[in-house]
N, C-alpha and C positions, 0 to 999 in steps of 0.2 A: 899654442903651437905656431911656429914660424914656418914660412914657406920653405926655407932652406932645410928645415928638419924633415921634410918629405923625402929628400934625397932624389928629387926629380931634376933633370936638366932644365935650364931656362926655356928651351924650345918647347918642352912638354907642358910647362906651366902656361906658356903663351897659347899653345894649342887648346888647352882646357879653357883658358880665358876667352879665346875666340868663340868657343862653343857656348859658354855659360854666362859670361859677363857681357851683356848686350849693350850697355851704355858705353859709348866711346870714351867719355870723360872718365868713367870709373876704371876702364881698362888702362887708360893713360896713367891714372894715379897708381894703379898696381905696378905697371912697368917702371914708372919713375921711382917708386919706392924700392923695387927690386934692384934698380941701378944705383941705389945709394942716396937718393935725395931724402932730405928730412921732411917731416910733415909741414914744417914752417916754410921750407923752400917751395914745396908743391902748392901749398895754400897761396903763397904770394904770386906764383906764376899763373895760377888759375883764378885769382881774385875770389878765393873762398876762405872761410874761416878755417883755422887749424883743426878745430874740433870736428867740423864737417868732413874735412879730408880724412881724418882718422876713422870716422864712422863709415865713410864710403870704402876706404881701404879694407877695413875689417870685414865688411859685408862681402867684398870681392874675394878676399882671402878665404873666408869661410866657404864660399862656393867652390873655390879651387880645391880646398881640403876635402870637401864632401864628394866632389866628382873625380878625385884622383884615386879613389879606392876601388 
């Protein structure tokens, strides 16, 4: 499931992220991805591997999905 499939406005996703995604880097990855950045672009900007960025994004996304219900 993708975040956009939840049908929530961006502001609500960010509110949930503020409550449940405690790491600022992970929250930044979530927001950058929501704004259209690719995993590769995010990885380069944060000096992380693309695979690690994907893992962090998916973990944050899963928290959002879990706590949006």
